[in-house]
C-alpha positions in Angstrom: 16.4 -14.6 8.7 16.9 -18.2 8.7 14.3 -19.0 11.3 11.7 -17.4 9.1 13.0 -19.2 6.0 13.1 -22.3 8.1 9.6 -21.7 9.2 8.5 -20.9 5.0 9.9 -24.2 3.8 8.4 -26.1 6.6 5.2 -24.6 5.7 5.4 -25.2 2.0 6.3 -28.8 2.6 2.9 -29.1 4.6 4.6 -29.9 7.7 2.8 -28.0 10.1 3.8 -29.1 13.1 7.3 -28.2 12.5 6.6 -24.4 11.1 4.9 -23.7 14.3 8.2 -24.6 16.4 9.8 -22.2 14.2 7.1 -19.8 14.3 7.2 -19.8 18.1 11.0 -19.3 18.4 10.8 -16.5 15.8 7.9 -15.0 17.6 9.9 -15.2 20.8 13.4 -14.4 19.5 13.2 -12.0 16.6 10.4 -9.6 17.6 9.7 -6.2 16.0 12.0 -7.3 12.9 11.0 -7.2 8.9 9.3 -10.8 8.9 7.8 -10.8 12.4 4.2 -9.8 10.8 4.6 -12.3 8.0 5.3 -15.3 10.3 2.7 -14.0 12.7 0.2 -14.2 10.3 1.1 -17.6 8.8 1.2 -19.2 12.3 -2.5 -18.0 11.8 -3.2 -19.5 8.6 -1.7 -22.8 10.4 -4.1 -22.9 13.2 -7.0 -22.2 11.2 -6.0 -25.5 8.9 -5.9 -26.9 12.3 -9.4 -26.1 13.0 -8.2 -23.8 16.1 -10.0 -21.0 15.6 -9.2 -19.2 19.0 -5.7 -19.3 18.4 -5.8 -18.3 14.8 -7.6 -15.1 15.5 -5.3 -14.5 18.6 -2.5 -14.6 15.5 -4.3 -12.6 13.0 -5.4 -9.9 16.4 -1.8 -9.9 17.1 -0.5 -8.9 13.7 -3.4 -5.8 13.7 -1.8 -4.5 17.4 1.9 -4.6 16.4 1.8 -4.2 12.8 -1.3 -2.0 12.1 0.2 -0.5 8.9 1.8 -3.7 6.9 0.6 -5.4 4.3 -0.3 -8.6 6.8 -2.6 -6.2 9.0 -4.8 -6.3 6.0 -4.5 -9.6 5.5 -5.5 -10.2 9.2 -8.1 -7.8 9.3 -9.8 -9.8 6.6 -9.5 -13.0 8.1 -10.9 -11.8 11.3 -13.9 -11.2 9.2 -14.0 -14.9 8.3 -15.2 -14.0 4.9 -17.4 -16.2 2.6 -16.4 -14.4 -0.2 -13.0 -13.6 -1.8 -11.2 -10.5 -0.8 -9.5 -10.5 -4.2 -12.7 -9.8 -6.2 -14.5 -6.4 -4.5 -18.8 -6.6 -5.0 -19.2 -2.9 -4.1 -17.3 0.3 -4.5 -17.1 3.4 -2.3 -15.5 6.6 -3.4 -12.8 8.5 -2.5 -13.8 11.4 -0.5 -13.5 14.9 -2.2 -11.2 16.6 0.3 -9.0 14.9 2.5 -9.0 16.5 5.0 -6.4 19.8 6.7 -3.2 18.0 7.3 -2.0 19.7 10.7 1.8 21.0 11.3 3.2 17.6 13.3 3.8 19.8 16.6 4.0 16.9 18.9 6.6 14.9 17.1 9.1 18.1 17.5 11.5 17.9 20.7 11.2 21.5 21.2 10.6 22.9 24.8 7.1 25.0 25.5 8.5 27.9 24.7 9.3 27.2 21.6 6.4 25.2 20.4 4.2 28.9 21.6 6.8 30.6 19.2 6.1 27.9 16.2 2.5 28.6 16.7 3.2 32.5 16.2 5.1 31.3 13.2 2.4 29.2 11.5 -0.1 32.0 12.3 2.1 34.2 10.0 3.1 31.3 7.3 6.8 32.4 7.6 8.4 28.9 7.2 11.6 29.4 7.1 12.9 29.8 10.5 10.7 26.5 11.0 12.7 25.0 8.2 16.2 25.9 10.5 15.2 25.1 13.7 13.6 21.6 12.5 15.9 20.8 9.7 16.2 17.3 10.9 12.8 16.2 11.9 11.3 14.3 8.7 7.7 15.1 9.7 8.2 18.2 9.7 10.4 18.7 6.2 7.5 16.6 5.0 4.7 19.0 6.3 6.8 22.2 4.8 7.1 20.1 1.3 4.0 19.8 1.4 2.6 23.0 2.3 5.6 24.1 -1.0 2.9 21.7 -3.1 5.8 19.1 -3.2 3.7 16.0 -2.5 5.9 13.4 -3.6 8.8 14.4 -1.2 6.5 15.4 1.0 4.8 11.8 1.3 8.3 10.0 1.2 9.6 12.2 4.1 6.8 11.3 5.9 6.9 7.7 5.1 10.3 7.0 5.9 9.6 8.6 9.4 7.0 6.6 10.3 9.3 3.2 9.3 11.5 4.8 11.6 8.9 4.4 14.6 8.7 1.0 16.8 5.3 2.1 18.0 2.9 3.4 15.3 0.2 6.6 16.0 -3.5 6.3 15.0 -4.4 5.9 11.7 -6.1 9.4 12.1 -2.6 11.3 12.7 -1.5 13.8 10.3 1.5 12.2 9.6 -0.3 9.4 7.7 -1.7 11.7 5.9 1.3 13.4 4.9 2.7 9.9 3.9 -0.3 8.4 2.8 -2.1 11.8 0.7 -5.2 11.7 -2.0 -4.8 14.1 -5.0 -6.7 14.1 -8.4 -9.9 11.9 -6.0 -13.0 13.4 -8.5 -10.8 11.9 -11.8 -9.4 8.4 -9.7 -13.6 8.4 -8.7 -15.1 9.1 -12.4 -12.6 6.7 -14.1 -12.7 3.9 -11.5 -16.4 4.3 -11.7 -16.6 3.9 -15.5 -14.1 0.8 -15.7 -15.6 -0.8 -12.6 -12.4 -0.8 -10.5 -12.1 0.1 -6.6 -11.5 3.6 -6.3 -9.3 2.9 -3.3 -7.6 0.5 -5.0 -6.5 2.8 -7.4 -5.8 6.0 -5.9 -3.4 3.0 -4.1 -1.5 2.5 -7.3 -1.0 5.3 -8.1 0.7 6.2 -4.7 3.2 3.2 -5.6 3.9 4.2 -9.0 4.3 7.9 -8.9 3.1 8.9 -5.1 0.7 11.5 -7.2 3.8 13.0 -9.2 2.0 14.0 -12.5 5.7 14.4 -14.5 7.2 11.1 -12.8 9.3 9.5 -15.6 11.1 6.1 -14.8 14.3 5.3 -16.6 12.5 2.9 -18.7 10.0 5.5 -20.3 7.0 5.0 -18.1 5.5 8.3 -17.4 2.8 10.0 -15.6 0.7 9.1 -12.4 0.2 5.6 -13.4 3.5 4.9 -14.9 2.1 3.7 -18.2 4.7 2.7 -21.2 3.7 5.0 -23.9 3.2 1.6 -26.1 1.0 0.3 -23.7 -1.0 3.8 -23.6 -1.3 3.6 -27.2 -2.5 -0.4 -27.6 -5.4 0.8 -24.7 -6.6 4.0 -26.3 -6.8 2.5 -29.5 -8.3 -0.7 -28.0 -10.8 1.2 -25.8 -11.5 4.3 -28.5 -9.8 6.7 -25.8 -7.7 9.7 -27.3 -5.3 11.6 -25.5 -2.7 14.1 -26.1 0.1 13.5 -23.1 0.8 11.2 -20.6 1.5 13.8 -18.1 -1.5 15.0 -18.4 -3.4 13.6 -14.6 -6.9 13.0 -16.0 -5.9 11.3 -19.4 -2.8 9.5 -17.8 -5.7 8.3 -14.9 -8.3 7.4 -17.7 -5.6 5.3 -19.5 -4.3 3.7 -16.3 -8.1 2.7 -15.4 -8.7 1.5 -18.9 -6.0 -1.0 -18.7 -6.3 -2.3 -15.1 -9.6 -2.8 -16.1 -8.0 -4.7 -19.3 -5.8 -7.0 -17.3 -8.7 -8.0 -15.0 -11.0 -8.8 -17.8 -7.9 -11.5 -18.6 -7.9 -12.5 -15.5 -10.9 -14.0 -14.0 -12.6 -10.6 -13.2 -9.7 -11.2 -10.1 -8.4 -7.6 -8.4 -5.1 -9.0 -7.2 -4.1 -11.0 -10.8 -4.9 -7.4 -12.5 -2.7 -5.7 -9.5 0.1 -8.0 -10.0 -0.1 -8.1 -14.1 0.1 -4.2 -14.3 3.5 -4.8 -12.8 5.1 -8.2 -13.9 2.6 -8.1 -17.3 -0.8 -10.3 -18.2 1.1 -13.1 -19.5 3.6 -13.9 -16.8 0.7 -13.6 -14.2 -1.3 -16.3 -16.1 1.7 -18.5 -16.3 2.2 -18.3 -12.5 -1.6 -19.0 -11.8 -1.4 -22.2 -14.2 2.0 -23.7 -12.9 2.7 -22.3 -9.4 2.1 -24.7 -6.4 -0.7 -22.9 -4.2 -4.1 -23.9 -2.3 -5.5 -20.3 -2.3 -4.4 -16.9 -3.2 -2.3 -15.6 0.0 0.1 -18.7 -1.2 -0.2 -17.3 -4.8 1.1 -14.1 -3.8 4.0 -15.8 -1.5 5.3 -17.4 -4.6 5.2 -15.1 -7.2 9.0 -15.9 -8.5 9.6 -12.1 -9.5 10.6 -10.5 -6.2 9.4 -7.1 -7.6 5.7 -8.0 -8.2 5.6 -10.3 -5.1 6.7 -7.0 -3.1 4.6 -4.8 -5.7 1.3 -6.4 -5.0 2.2 -6.3 -0.8 2.8 -2.3 -0.9 -0.2 -1.9 -3.1 -2.6 -3.6 -0.8 -0.5 -2.1 1.8 -1.5 1.3 0.8 -4.9 -0.1 -0.3 -5.8 -0.9 3.7 -4.7 2.5 5.3 -6.5 4.0 2.8 -9.4 2.1 3.8 -8.8 2.8 7.4 -8.1 6.4 6.6 -10.9 7.7 5.0 
């Protein structure tokens, strides 16, 4: 919208007082829009620059309270720590849980009477979902759960994702609908190869989720294949470089090994920086090197906002949003 654009123009020109005027107007007149979390977060950044720490904290907390599963919630959460080290260079790595937990039927999201809910509980005990499918055929959360039970994991995730996007007030991360939208699979393979190549397992899982939604048979129109959507030429290059033998990019373990090797290779080329490695996974290492040298930015938040490839900018934000949600869920 026009106000958020004016806000960002003034910020880039370092006219912080004018930027905040537009920011306050945006917060007042355009709550709960696509640009809202971004504007509020950057209002916090301006307040920090002005030495207004309490005001900055209030803006960051507002992002967390009102947009808990947004990319800017990840950044606000980090800013509230007022960290001394870079959030883009992970110092220690957690492993993914071997079992992500049972995904319960999202019964509270149905619009059924108590009598019908009792019937549904009976149907669930019988493992007969055909009637349930008919009764709740337009309910995305229910359809997501039914697809999950049929092992249609990617379809389940996209349905739950879209249903969450439609909600103005988000549930807690512990809610089963988040487990439907942000599933985990192949944890053993992700833990093994992320550890072998010095990567954050949660970040690798987030990247896989955004690349393929854990569909091992995924294939793009350009020919990128498998869980981590590797191009055949890239896979062949990294396999030769790292001495990895593989037979198929549709083999989950082999794809994850190659994808982790490639992400690690990109990270080595880009100052051991996780963020730049993620950006290069989409935009290519050479492009990222060029942006790093040529863009006008004072910190990595500004770098992300100034990435000239819209696809890569959005890709970085999506991966780190998913990373943030995984870290809160698991």
